[in-house]
FISETI-78101 format. One record per residue (C-alpha): residue in three letters; chain; x, y, z. Coordinates in nm, 3 decimals, padded with zeros to 5 digits. Example, Ala and Ser with C-alpha at 12.3 -4.5 7.8 and 13.67 -1.06 7.14 Angstrom:
<pts>
PT code unit       u       v       w
PT  ALA    A  01.230 -00.450  00.780
PT  SER    A  01.367 -00.106  00.714
</pts>
This chain:
<pts>
PT code unit       u       v       w
PT  UNK    A -02.481 -05.600  00.646
PT  UNK    A -02.143 -05.552  00.806
PT  UNK    A -02.020 -05.328  00.523
PT  UNK    A -02.319 -05.098  00.551
PT  UNK    A -02.254 -05.020  00.918
PT  UNK    A -01.891 -04.942  00.839
PT  UNK    A -02.002 -04.694  00.576
PT  UNK    A -02.249 -04.520  00.804
PT  UNK    A -01.991 -04.514  01.084
PT  UNK    A -01.741 -04.356  00.846
PT  UNK    A -01.992 -04.096  00.731
PT  UNK    A -02.068 -04.011  01.091
PT  UNK    A -01.697 -03.953  01.163
PT  UNK    A -01.666 -03.728  00.859
PT  UNK    A -01.969 -03.529  00.971
PT  UNK    A -01.828 -03.489  01.323
PT  UNK    A -01.487 -03.371  01.201
PT  UNK    A -01.650 -03.116  00.972
PT  UNK    A -01.850 -02.972  01.259
PT  UNK    A -01.538 -02.950  01.476
PT  UNK    A -01.345 -02.777  01.201
PT  UNK    A -01.628 -02.529  01.155
PT  UNK    A -01.630 -02.445  01.525
PT  UNK    A -01.254 -02.400  01.530
PT  UNK    A -01.283 -02.163  01.234
PT  UNK    A -01.556 -01.964  01.409
PT  UNK    A -01.346 -01.923  01.720
PT  UNK    A -01.058 -01.776  01.519
PT  UNK    A -01.267 -01.508  01.353
PT  UNK    A -01.413 -01.404  01.688
PT  UNK    A -01.068 -01.346  01.833
PT  UNK    A -00.942 -01.147  01.536
PT  UNK    A -01.246 -00.920  01.523
PT  UNK    A -01.200 -00.841  01.892
PT  UNK    A -00.858 -00.691  01.820
PT  UNK    A -00.886 -00.341  01.668
PT  UNK    A -00.572 -00.401  01.456
PT  UNK    A -00.618 -00.265  01.105
PT  UNK    A -00.558 -00.502  00.816
PT  UNK    A -00.212 -00.434  00.677
PT  UNK    A -00.304 -00.539  00.327
PT  UNK    A -00.325 -00.199  00.156
PT  UNK    A -00.041 -00.033  00.346
PT  UNK    A  00.193 -00.327  00.280
PT  UNK    A  00.394 -00.193  00.573
PT  UNK    A  00.446  00.165  00.447
PT  UNK    A  00.232  00.309  00.727
PT  UNK    A -00.026  00.082  00.878
PT  UNK    A -00.223  00.361  01.044
PT  UNK    A -00.250  00.562  00.720
PT  UNK    A -00.539  00.531  00.475
PT  UNK    A -00.425  00.372  00.149
PT  UNK    A -00.622  00.351 -00.172
PT  UNK    A -00.662  00.017 -00.344
PT  UNK    A -00.623  00.104 -00.712
PT  UNK    A -00.471  00.375 -00.929
PT  UNK    A -00.817  00.466 -01.061
PT  UNK    A -00.955  00.507 -00.710
PT  UNK    A -00.652  00.715 -00.612
PT  UNK    A -00.696  00.951 -00.908
PT  UNK    A -01.065  00.989 -00.832
PT  UNK    A -00.998  01.069 -00.468
PT  UNK    A -00.716  01.314 -00.547
PT  UNK    A -00.940  01.502 -00.785
PT  UNK    A -01.241  01.515 -00.553
PT  UNK    A -01.058  01.583 -00.227
PT  UNK    A -00.820  01.835 -00.391
PT  UNK    A -00.529  01.655 -00.223
PT  UNK    A -00.208  01.556 -00.400
PT  UNK    A -00.151  01.187 -00.465
PT  UNK    A  00.169  01.009 -00.370
PT  UNK    A  00.239  00.682 -00.548
PT  UNK    A  00.510  00.446 -00.429
PT  UNK    A  00.616  00.172 -00.669
PT  UNK    A  00.798 -00.108 -00.489
PT  UNK    A  00.845 -00.485 -00.481
PT  UNK    A  00.827 -00.713 -00.179
PT  UNK    A  01.144 -00.903 -00.273
PT  UNK    A  01.351 -00.595 -00.363
PT  UNK    A  01.602 -00.508 -00.087
PT  UNK    A  01.606 -00.140 -00.191
PT  UNK    A  01.225 -00.123 -00.162
PT  UNK    A  01.238 -00.295  00.176
PT  UNK    A  01.505 -00.059  00.307
PT  UNK    A  01.314  00.251  00.193
PT  UNK    A  00.989  00.114  00.336
PT  UNK    A  01.152  00.066  00.677
PT  UNK    A  01.278  00.425  00.708
PT  UNK    A  00.954  00.563  00.558
PT  UNK    A  00.736  00.374  00.807
PT  UNK    A  00.957  00.473  01.103
PT  UNK    A  00.988  00.843  01.009
PT  UNK    A  00.735  01.017  01.235
PT  UNK    A  00.727  01.344  01.039
PT  UNK    A  00.674  01.166  00.708
PT  UNK    A  00.395  00.952  00.852
PT  UNK    A  00.227  01.267  00.987
PT  UNK    A  00.267  01.458  00.658
PT  UNK    A  00.142  01.159  00.459
PT  UNK    A -00.203  01.212  00.612
PT  UNK    A -00.241  01.516  00.386
PT  UNK    A -00.200  01.300  00.073
PT  UNK    A -00.406  01.045 -00.111
PT  UNK    A -00.175  00.743 -00.082
PT  UNK    A -00.114  00.445 -00.307
PT  UNK    A  00.160  00.186 -00.306
PT  UNK    A  00.186 -00.052 -00.599
PT  UNK    A  00.373 -00.379 -00.646
PT  UNK    A  00.281 -00.387 -01.014
PT  UNK    A  00.302 -00.137 -01.300
PT  UNK    A -00.007  00.041 -01.429
PT  UNK    A -00.072  00.090 -01.800
PT  UNK    A -00.027  00.466 -01.750
PT  UNK    A  00.306  00.555 -01.911
PT  UNK    A  00.303  00.887 -01.721
PT  UNK    A  00.389  00.692 -01.407
PT  UNK    A  00.715  00.576 -01.562
PT  UNK    A  00.859  00.899 -01.707
PT  UNK    A  01.211  00.752 -01.707
PT  UNK    A  01.153  00.380 -01.670
PT  UNK    A  00.986  00.114 -01.457
PT  UNK    A  01.231  00.077 -01.168
PT  UNK    A  01.161  00.030 -00.797
PT  UNK    A  01.144  00.186 -00.554
PT  UNK    A  01.017  00.506 -00.714
PT  UNK    A  00.791  00.775 -00.576
PT  UNK    A  00.579  01.006 -00.790
PT  UNK    A  00.347  01.290 -00.700
PT  UNK    A  00.029  01.375 -00.889
PT  UNK    A -00.163  01.696 -00.827
PT  UNK    A -00.544  01.720 -00.810
PT  UNK    A -00.558  01.836 -01.172
PT  UNK    A -00.423  01.481 -01.229
PT  UNK    A -00.089  01.601 -01.362
PT  UNK    A  00.216  01.390 -01.280
PT  UNK    A  00.468  01.625 -01.116
PT  UNK    A  00.773  01.525 -01.316
PT  UNK    A  00.945  01.826 -01.155
PT  UNK    A  00.955  01.667 -00.807
PT  UNK    A  01.257  01.442 -00.828
PT  UNK    A  01.512  01.265 -00.613
PT  UNK    A  01.889  01.310 -00.637
PT  UNK    A  01.979  01.054 -00.905
PT  UNK    A  01.998  01.169 -01.266
PT  UNK    A  01.966  00.815 -01.403
PT  UNK    A  01.660  00.737 -01.188
PT  UNK    A  01.480  01.062 -01.122
PT  UNK    A  01.215  00.927 -00.885
PT  UNK    A  01.429  00.682 -00.686
PT  UNK    A  01.510  00.734 -00.320
PT  UNK    A  01.758  00.551 -00.101
PT  UNK    A  01.706  00.527  00.276
PT  UNK    A  01.970  00.801  00.313
PT  UNK    A  01.748  01.032  00.099
PT  UNK    A  01.456  01.019  00.342
PT  UNK    A  01.486  01.388  00.433
PT  UNK    A  01.479  01.476  00.061
PT  UNK    A  01.165  01.268  00.020
PT  UNK    A  01.016  01.454  00.316
PT  UNK    A  01.095  01.794  00.164
PT  UNK    A  00.956  01.675 -00.172
PT  UNK    A  00.632  01.585  00.005
PT  UNK    A  00.626  01.938  00.150
PT  UNK    A  00.696  02.074 -00.199
PT  UNK    A  00.405  01.876 -00.345
PT  UNK    A  00.174  02.029 -00.085
PT  UNK    A  00.313  02.380 -00.136
PT  UNK    A  00.275  02.367 -00.514
PT  UNK    A -00.084  02.288 -00.454
PT  UNK    A -00.148  02.601 -00.250
PT  UNK    A  00.017  02.829 -00.503
PT  UNK    A -00.142  02.677 -00.814
PT  UNK    A -00.500  02.600 -00.723
</pts>
């Protein structure tokens, strides 16, 4: 008889701790929903207030239907060059403002589309795609061995390339 009461006592304790855990979990979600902070998941820190697409396919679809150019940033979280570029990109007010005119996608993996790696799969690299879904291989950075790479010191070139991508659009469509 003694053993039985131990068992039921134990089960009761387990039940109580589960209820407590559930309540604690509930409280957390309430607090986070109260804050209007946007989830940073899709921006990955490249511009938390900007609207980022989730997949390459979605980005292409939206570029085509909105008639906006698409800007794709390939980067890696543990790459110091990617991190350095991300920092200046996110802090550059003019770039962040101009980026609103683009469909935006940042990727930490390679797609199967070879057109996104015209001269190799290095990071960070930034490519522009127009609404006819053509990769603009003509909008390049300053390095002949990595045409679509940008260093933090090239941020003004990246800005003017963004302007170029928007201008091309007006003249061609």
